[in-house]
N, C-alpha and C positions, 0 to 999 in steps of 0.2 A: 777715499780714505776714511777709515773709521777710527776715531781716537777716543780713549777712555782716560779721564784724569782721575786717578785714585788719590786718596788722602795723602799717601806718601809719595806723590808726584811721579807715579808710573804712567807714561803715555804710550799707548799701543797704537801703532798704525798698521792696519791690516791691508797691506798692499798686495796686488796680484800681478805677477809677471806673466808675460806671454810665454806660451810653450815653445820650446825649441823645435818641436815637431810640427810640420805643416799638415796637420790632420784636417780632413774636410769636415765642414759642418754637416749635421744630419737633422732631419725634421721628422717628428713622429706625430701622427694624428690619432687620437684615442677617443672611442665612444665610452660612455659610462658603463661600468660593470653593474651598477645599480643606481637608481635615483627614485625619489619619492617626495611628496610634499606632506607636511603635517599641518593640522588645522586647530588653532586655539579658539574654539567657539563652542558655546554650550551645546551639548548633545553630540558633538563631533570630536571631542578630545580623545576618544578611544577608537576612532574610525581609521582604517588603513586605506591609503590611496596609492597603492604600489604601481599601478599602470596608468594612473591619471596624469593630468597636466602638472607642471611645476608652477610655483606661484610665490610672489612676494606681496600679494594683496594684503593691505594692512589698514584696517579701520578699527575703531574703538572696541567693538565686540566681535571682531573677526580678524584674527592675526594669522597669517599663513607664512610658512617658511619651507624651504626646499633643501634637500640633502642630495649630494652627488658623490660617488666614489669611483675613481679610475684605477684600473690595474696598471701599475707602472713597471711591471716585471719585464716587459719587452724593451724597456729603455736601459741599455747597458752603456755605462760610461767607461770607455777605454782609458788607460793611463794617458794623461795629457789632454783630456777633454773635460768639459763641465757644461752645465745648463746655462745657456745665455738668455733664453726667453721661454715663457710659458703663458699661454693665453687661453682663458675659458671663454667660449662663445655660446650664447643661448639666443634663440629666436623668439620674438615677442608675439603675443596675441593680445589685441586690445578689446576683446569681447566684454571684459569687466571694467575697462577703463585704462587710461595711460599711466605712465609713471609720474606725471606732473612734476618732473625734475627732482623727485625725492631720491636720496642716496640709497643705493643697494649695496649691502656689505657682504664680504666673504670672510668667514671665520673657519678655523679648523675644528672639526668634530674630534673630541678626545676620548671616544670609547667606541667599540664595535656596535653596529646596528644591523638590523635585518630589513630588507626591502619589503618583505611581506608581513613583518610583525611590527613595523614602525608606526607609531602614533604620536600625538602631542604628549601623551603621558608615558609611553614606553619606547625603549630603544629596540626591543625585539619582543617576541611572544611572551617572555617571562619577566624581563628586567625593566624596572622603571628607570627613566632618566633621573639623575640626581636633582635636577630642576626641570619642571615641566616645560616643554618647548625645546628641549635639546641641551646636551652638554657640549659646550664649545668654548674655545679660547682664541685670543688674539695673538698678534705677532709678539706681544710683550709677555706671553704666557699666562695672562690673567683671564679668568672666566669672563666672557663678554667684553674682553679688552679691545685694544686697538686693532681694527680689522686689517687683514692682510691686503685687501684690495677694496676699492670703492668705485662704483660707477654712478653717474647722474644722467646717463643717456636717456633721452626721450624718444624712443624708437617709433617708427611707423608700423603698421600691421605687417608682421613677418620679418621686420627689421632685426638686425643683430644687436645684441648688447654684449660687450666684451669686458673682461677684467684681466689685469696684469697680475698673474698669480705665480710669478717666477720664484719669489722668496719662499712661498709655501711649498711648491713642488720641489724646489731645491732642497729644502729641509728633509722632505720625504726621501728623495733619491740619495742624498748625502748620508741618510741614516741617523739624523739627529732628532727626528720625531716620527712616531708611528703614523702610517697612512690610514686614517679612518674616514677620509673624505672631507668634504667642505660643506658648510651650511650657509645658505643664502637668505638674507633677511632685509627688511626695509623699515621705513618709518611711516607714521600716520599719513594717509592720503595717497598711497601708491596703489594703483589698481591693476598692475601688470601680472599677466600669467605668461608661461613659456611652454614651448613644445618639449615633450619628454622623450626619452630614448625609444619608446615604442610608437612615436608619432608616425602616422601613415605618410607624412611629408618628410621623406628621408633627408632632404637637403636642410631641413629645419631642426634636425635632432641635435642635442648638445654635443659639443666637441671640445676636447682639450688638445691644443697644439703645443708641443715641446720642441725646442730647438737647442742643439748643442753646438759648442764651438771649441777650438783649441784653447788650452789654458790650464794652469794648475788648479787644484781644488780650492775652494774658498776657505779662508782662515776664519775661524769663529772664536769668539771670546765669551766666557761665562765666569761669573764670580764663584768662588768656593766659600760658601757661607761659614763653614766651620773654622777656617783659618784666615780668611781675608785675602788669600791668594787669588790669582787669576789663572784660569785654565784656557790655553789655546789648543784648538783641535782642528783636524782636517781629515777628509776622506782618504783612505788608502794607506798602504804601508810601503815606504820606500819610493813613492811616486813623486814626492816633493821634498824640498829642503827648506827649513826655517832659516831666515836671515835676520840680522839685527844691526842696528847702528845707534849711536847717541842721538838724542833729539836735536841737538844743535849741529850734527854732522852734515856732510854733503853726500851726493849720490855715490861718490867713489869710496865712501866709508862703509858701505854694506859688506858684511862678512857672514859666512855661514856660522850659525849659532852652535855653541858647544853645550847648550842645555840638554839634559837627558830627555830622550823621547821614549814614552811608553806606548805600547800598541795593544789594542783589543777590539774585536768585532770589526775588523777592517777600518779602524780609525787610529790616527796617531795623535798623541796628546803631550803637551808640554805644560808644566806648572811653573808660573812666574811669581816670584816674591816681589811685591810692589815697593821697591826700595830706591829706584832711580828712574830717570826719564829715558826710556828707550823706545825705538820704533821697530816694528817687526813686519815681515812680509814673507811670502812663499815664492820660491822659484821651482820650476820643473826640474826633476832629477834626470 
């Protein structure tokens, strides 16, 4: 349950009901469409490492980050299904040192980039990053903000490091954020590198596993800055029904909401004026 307490006492509970259809779960395993590392080090900030190793090697005068992008077009969510899990797996190389328990962060890249034009300074052959080292945002939408996932794994040689990236992948598939891939970074003292998509060791290449499950789409909430209202939205048109009840009500008090629903770009949206304490959830249609 996610609740938001607004100044005028609107409480939103984003509840998810099970689908009435017993649709089977599906698992997709994806290789990167592109990946590369960038190197923040004197004389290397304009160098491209398109087919080289991936890395989060981070020391004072040598900061390395890695970008990966996956083509999610083969993942089709039928009505009554949603993403239940998404896991990124990389395999480590200790040739330059271990992770030493340093956290490794996943952020969302927020602009297009080119595998063969990517450098610490540039997103592609012509366009500079807004900030050297990559333009990326966190789950809070802020540049360099709260990471979508963190791992502190200290792997052995060839060992896997995994990140739970369900929220990020879900946003891409649900259509609430553009998919420009993810950026991997760390903090001072991490010496890890990873096998890239071109690695001769095929079992060690990067992998994104996405699992779907029966269930309605996820209900999302966002403030409308101009009015102070709240916008509830979900993937699909006619695939789910918004329900509501008073905050102090019981389970039997849920009713289908009569709030007007607008649709655009395969998303349904309801605008709520925060005047009373209400709970909201989705049920499958």
